[in-house]
N, C-alpha and C positions, 0 to 999 in steps of 0.2 A: 601597511600594504601600499598606501598611496605614495610612499617615499622611495620605493624600490624602483630603480631605473628599468624601463620596459625591456631594454636590450638584455638584461640579466635574467629575464623570466621567459623561458620557452613557453609559448602559448599552446601547449599540447600536453595532454595527460589523461590518465584513466582514474576516475573517481568512483567512489561508492557512497554518495551523499546527496539525497537520501536513497537514490537508486543507482544502478550502474550507468555511468556517463562516459562516453568516448568523446573527448574534447580535442578539437584541432582542425585546421584547414585540410581539406581533402579526405576527411575520415568517412564521408558518405560512401566511399568505395568499399567500406567494410560491411555495408548493409546486407549483402547477400549472405555472408558468413553468419551474421546474426540471425537471419531468417532460418537458416539450417539449424543453428543451435537451439532455437526455440520451437522447432518443428513446424515452421510456417512454410508450407509448400505452395499454398494458394493464398497469399496475403492480399487483403484489400487495402489499397492506398487511399486514404480519405483526405480530401483537401477541399478548398473553396473554389468557386467558379473562376475567380480572377487568376488565382495561382495556377490552375490547370492549363491556362493558355500560355504560361511563361515557360521558357526553355528549361528552367530547373526542374519542372515536373517530369519532363522527359529524362533528365539526368538521373532523377531518383528512380524512375521506372527501370532504367537500364541498370542502375546499381543493385536494385532488388532482384533482378533476374539472374539466371545462371542455370546450371544443370539441374533439372528436376524442379525448378521454381517457376511458377506462372503467376506473376503479379497482375492485378486488375486495378484500374483507377476509377474511383468514385469521386465526382466533383460536384455534388449536389448541395453544398453548404453555402448559405449566405454569409455575409461578413459578420453578422451576429446570428449564429446558428439557432434554428428553431426546433421545436419538438417534431414538426412535420419533416424537416430536414433529416433528423435523426431516424425517424421511422423509415424514410426512403433509404437511408444508408443501411439499416438492418435488412431491409428487403434485398438490397444489392448484395450484401454479405451472404444471405441465404441463397440467392440465385446463383452466385459464383461458387457456392459451396466452399467458402473461404475458411481458413483455419487460423487466422490472425489478422491484426490491423496494424498498418503503418500510418500513424497520424502525422500529417505533413502540413506545416504552415505556421501562421501566427496563432493568436488565440482561437480563431474560428476553426482551423483545421485540427488543432490539438484537442480543443474541448469537444468538438463534434466527433472526432475519431475515437476518443476515449469513451464517450457516451455510447456510441454505436457498438463498440466492443463489449461494454457492460451489458447492454440489452441483448446483443447477439448471444451472450452466454447465459443470461438469467431470464430473459423474456419480460414481457409486460411493458407498460408505458414508462417513460423516464421519471414521471412525477412521483412515483412511489419511492424513489431514491432521493427526492428533493427535500431540503430543509424547510420546515422543522419536523416533518413527519417521516424522516428517513431511517430512524434507528431500528425499526423492526426488520427492515430489509438488509441491514448490515451483515446478518449472519449468512446470507446467500453467498455463494462463491461462483465467480465467472471463470471458466477454463480458457477464455480467449486471451492470448498474449498480445501485448501492445509494444510496439517500438515507436518512439516519438522522435520526430525530426523538426526542430524549430527553424523557421526561415526568417524570423524577426528577432530582435533583441529587446523584448519588452515584457511579455506576460509571464514567462517562467512556467507556463502551464505544463511544460514537459516534465516537471518534477513534483507535481502535486496530484493527489488522488481525488480530484474534484473537477467540476466543469460548471460554467455559467451558460445556461440554455434559455432561450426566450420562449416562454409559454404564451402562445398567440392569443389565448383566451383573455389575457389581461388588457393589453399585453404587459408582461412583467418578466424580468429576468430572474431565474431561480437557480439556486446553487444545488447541483446534483453531487452527492457525496457517496463514495464507496471505496474501500481499500483496494479493490480489484482494478481501479482506474489508474493506479500508479503504474506507469510503464515499466516493463521488465528492463528496458535499456533505452538510453537516449544517445542519439548521434548529434552532437553539438558541433556543427561545422560552420565556422564564421564565413567561409567563402560563399555559403548559400545566401548570405544577407547583403552582399555587395550590390545587388541590383535594386535594392529598395530605394525608392525616390527620396529626395531630401525631406519632404514633409512627413512621410511615413517613418523615416529614420528618427526624426525629431519627436514625433508623437509616441512611438514605441519606446524610445529612450526615456521619455518622461513618465511613461507607464512603469518602467522599471524603477525610476526614482520614487514614484508614488508608493510602490510596494515596500521599498526599504524604509521610506520616511514614515508611512503610517504604522508599520510594524514597530519602529523605534518608539513611537508615541503611545502605543497601547499600554495601559496601566496594569501590567502584570509582570511578575519576576521571571525573566527569561534571559539570562546573561549571554547565552550562546546566540540567540536571535539578535539581541542588541548589538553584539560585536560584529556579526555579519552585516547587519543593516548599516552601521556607521561606515564600515569599509566599503560597502556597495555604493553608498551615497558619494563618498570621496572619489571612487573610481568613475562614477558617472559624471561628476563635475569635471574631471580631467579629460575624459575621452569622448563624451557625447558631442561637444562642439567639433572635435576633430572628425568624428564619423560623419557628421552633417556636412562639413566643409570638404572632406576628402573621402568620397564614397568607397574608393578602392583601397583604402588604408586598412589592411587586414589586422594590424595591431589594434587599432581603434575598434574595429568590428569585433575582434576577439574579446577585448576587455568589456565591451558592452554586452556581449552574449553571456559572459561570466557574471556580470552585474545583474542581469535579468534572472539568472538562476539563483543568485544570492538573494534577490528580493523575494522570490517565491519560497525559498527556504526560510527566510526570516518571517514571512507573514503567516507561518504556522502559528505564530504568537497572536495574530489577529490583524484586522484592518479597521476602517472607521468610516466617518461621514463622507469622506472624499469618494470612496467606492460605493457607498449606499446611494449617493446622489448620481454618480456616474452610471450605475446600473439602471436607475430609473430613467435617466435621460436617454440612454442607449435603447431601452425597450420602447420608449415612445417615439424617438426621433431617428434612431439608427446611426447616431454619430459615432465616430471612432472612439473606443473606450479610453485609449491612452491620451488622446487629445482632450477629451472632457476632463479627465483627471488633471491634466496639466493646467487647464484654465481654472479649475476649482481649487487647486493646491494652496495658493497663498491665503485664500479666503477661509478655508477650513482650518488652516494652521492658525490664523488670527483668532478664530472662534475658540480653538482649543488652548490658547496661550496659558490660561490660568493653571492648567494641569500638566503642561509639557515643558515648563521652564528648565527643570533639571536635565531632561534629554537634550534640549537645545544648547545647554552649556557644554555638554560632552561633545556634541556635534560641532559646535563652533570651534572648540579646541582642535579637533581633528582637521577641520577645514582651514585652520589658522586664520580665522576671521578676527578682526579688531573691533573693540567696543562691546557694548552690552549684547549678550548672546542672542536673544530672540530677534531683535531688530536686525542684527547682522545676518542671521540665517535667512530671515525674510527677504532682505535685500539681495542675498546670494541667489535665492530662487527666482526673484524677479529679473535679475541680471541674466541668469541662465536662459530663462524663457525668451528674453529679448534677443539674445545672441542667436537662437535657433529658430526664431520666427513663430512663436506660439501666440495665438490671439490672447488679448488681455481680459476679455469679459465673455460671459455666456451669451450676451446679446450679439457679440461678433460671431459666435458660433451659429446663431440663428434661432436661439431659444427666446420665445416671447414671454413677457411678464404674465400674460394671460395663462400660460402653461405652468407657472411656478407652483401653484397650489397642488395640481395633480402630481407633479414631480415630487414635491415634498411628501405627499401622502404615500406614494409608492416607496420612496426612500425610507420612510419611517418604519416600514415593515420588512426592510431588507436585512439579511443576516448580518451585514457589517455594521448596521446602525447601533446595535446593542453593544458593540465593542469600542465605540468612540470614547476617547479620554474624558470628554465632558458630555453628560447625558444629552440626548437629542430627542425631539419629537417633531411632528409635522410643522409646528409653529417655528421652532428654532431652525429647522432645516430651511424653511421658507426665508428666514432672516439671512441665512448664509447666501441663498440665491439672490436676495435683494442686494446684498453687499457686492456680489459678483456680477451684477447687471451692468 
């Protein structure tokens, strides 16, 4: 995949993997027709507070409108959406008498929108759908259709039937899981990402890398996920520095959006300590999830080295790196981080050593901790934070 010249690959297509995806610049114009197709005459567009003030929110509102369609904007989500945000969104859905949700944004808008749709259809609090006690509620069916529109190239939340929502009672980030959260359709329009600032482009791109990389490292047999992950990593290595340096480059933006979808497809195999720690730090500090993953990445990789050498050999071959595989991949990650301006340590993020024990305790109980290639507990997670300080 990484050897095919960009000019020979039109960045436009209709996919069904794992849901219907309409990929290509300008395809947000098809939103109104999708609303009609799914019977959404009064869709609630769910997004975060920052994105609501941007011009592209108005662009999506206009695209969703049309004869007989009355969209309504709900912008009550924080950057890390909370249970209260979701409850407010359900109230807005009911007040508007909405019949569908358009989830708009990065991880916040997508995860918040999907969870609002689930609860609007099934009722009750979000936590009955949260891991690990979610299985009983899986038999319920939500009639509320979801259309997802990503505005970043990082989370890949547009193609997964789950969401990460902050439970303020911890605070702790919890994984909400239900098959009804998989959007009926995704409009993946790279032109919606060109206004992302340099720092956000870098952080979300590293989030996509973390998904592909951790999925590749998970110790289970899943050759399809592994192939997608390796191709996604190579794509990010080639195009993320370009997207950061040239914000209006639609080719780079398109490949990064595709790589984000690939990461979310691959991590159906699982994730690991990088995400467990990142979720905990995000719940306590509110830091951007992709940025936290980017800072933790080389340190978690080093901890996992005894179990992931074979995966690193395959990756180093794809990336055409010279020398011993693991050190070469490790250097490649460090070099990529330097190119795009990622902080080197958690201390540079603002996380104090006095907070490490609390972070490690929360991370040890995260859904991703149990999938890490090398077993972790609060003590070993604390050692990773010490190394990353």
